[in-house]
C-alpha positions as CSV (number, residue, x, y, z in Angstrom):
1,M,42.8,46.8,-8.5
2,Y,41.2,46.0,-5.1
3,S,37.7,46.0,-6.5
4,I,38.6,43.3,-9.1
5,N,40.0,41.1,-6.2
6,I,36.8,41.6,-4.3
7,I,34.7,40.6,-7.3
8,Y,36.9,37.5,-7.7
9,L,36.5,36.6,-4.0
10,L,32.7,37.1,-4.1
11,L,32.6,34.9,-7.2
12,L,34.6,32.2,-5.5
13,V,32.4,32.3,-2.4
14,A,29.2,32.0,-4.7
15,V,30.7,29.0,-6.5
16,G,31.6,27.4,-3.2
17,W,28.1,28.0,-1.7
18,Y,26.5,26.5,-4.9
19,W,28.7,23.4,-4.7
20,L,28.1,22.7,-1.0
21,N,24.3,23.4,-1.4
22,S,24.2,21.0,-4.4
23,I,25.8,18.2,-2.4
24,R,23.3,18.7,0.4
25,V,20.3,18.7,-2.0
26,L,21.7,15.7,-3.8
27,E,21.8,13.8,-0.5
28,L,18.2,14.8,0.3
29,A,17.0,13.7,-3.1
30,R,18.8,10.4,-2.7
31,A,17.1,9.8,0.6
32,A,13.7,10.7,-0.9
33,G,14.2,8.2,-3.8
34,R,15.3,5.5,-1.3
35,A,12.3,6.1,0.9
36,A,9.9,6.0,-2.0
37,C,11.3,2.7,-3.1
38,A,11.2,1.3,0.4
39,K,7.5,2.4,0.7
40,E,6.6,0.6,-2.6
41,G,8.6,-2.5,-1.8
42,V,11.0,-2.2,-4.7
43,Q,14.8,-2.1,-4.9
44,F,16.6,1.3,-5.2
45,L,19.4,0.7,-7.7
46,D,22.9,2.0,-7.5
47,D,22.2,4.0,-4.3
48,T,22.4,7.2,-6.3
49,V,20.4,9.9,-8.1
50,A,21.6,11.9,-11.2
51,S,20.8,15.5,-11.8
52,I,18.9,16.0,-15.1
53,K,17.5,19.5,-14.9
54,L,18.1,22.8,-13.1
55,G,15.9,25.9,-13.1
56,I,14.5,28.7,-10.9
57,A,11.0,28.5,-9.4
58,R,9.0,30.1,-6.6
59,N,8.4,28.3,-3.3
60,D,5.3,28.5,-1.2
61,Y,6.4,31.8,0.3
62,G,7.0,33.4,-3.1
63,H,10.8,33.3,-2.8
64,R,12.9,32.3,-5.9
65,V,14.7,29.1,-5.3
66,L,16.5,26.5,-7.4
67,R,14.3,23.6,-8.7
68,R,16.4,20.6,-9.4
69,V,15.2,17.4,-11.0
70,Y,17.0,14.1,-10.3
71,R,16.5,10.7,-11.8
72,F,17.0,7.3,-10.2
73,E,16.4,3.7,-11.2
74,F,14.6,0.9,-9.3
75,T,13.6,-2.6,-10.0
76,E,10.7,-4.8,-8.9
77,T,12.1,-8.1,-10.0
78,G,15.8,-7.6,-10.5
79,N,15.5,-8.1,-14.3
80,S,14.6,-4.6,-15.3
81,R,15.6,-1.0,-14.6
82,I,12.7,1.4,-14.2
83,E,13.1,5.2,-13.9
84,G,11.9,7.4,-11.1
85,K,12.3,11.2,-10.6
86,V,12.7,13.4,-7.5
87,V,11.9,17.1,-7.9
88,M,13.6,19.3,-5.3
89,L,12.4,22.9,-4.7
90,G,15.2,24.5,-2.7
91,E,15.9,22.0,0.0
92,Q,12.4,20.6,0.1
93,V,11.1,17.5,-1.8
94,E,8.4,18.8,-4.2
95,S,7.5,15.4,-5.7
96,V,8.7,11.8,-6.2
97,T,7.4,10.0,-9.3
98,M,8.0,6.4,-10.4
99,D,7.3,5.0,-13.8
100,P,4.6,2.3,-13.8
101,Y,5.8,-1.2,-13.0
102,Q,4.1,-4.5,-12.5
103,L,5.1,-6.9,-9.7
104,Q,5.3,-10.4,-11.2
105,E,3.7,-13.2,-9.2
106,V,5.2,-16.7,-9.1
107,F,2.6,-19.3,-9.9
108,D,3.0,-23.0,-9.0
109,D,2.0,-25.2,-11.9
110,S,1.7,-28.3,-9.7
111,E,-1.7,-27.4,-8.4
């Protein structure tokens, strides 16, 4: 009887840890996406990232950690939504990629 209660308690602790860790990594991914957009001079849309993939990978030290992939959207002109991705390895940013985009120049026809 007591062993079942301990198992339930350990399961509850594991779920709580995963939930809190997921929130922390989500915030780190959002900051990485926002920073990448600021660096490129484009607008980070909706101030959010969305989780699209979860897996297990090894970090630089050979430890197994969660690899999470998040997607975000940005715009260069305000007329389109372009996708970017943030890959998190544990609590470290592994990569940030942004789909190709083209800044449109405004030309003055009066010249």
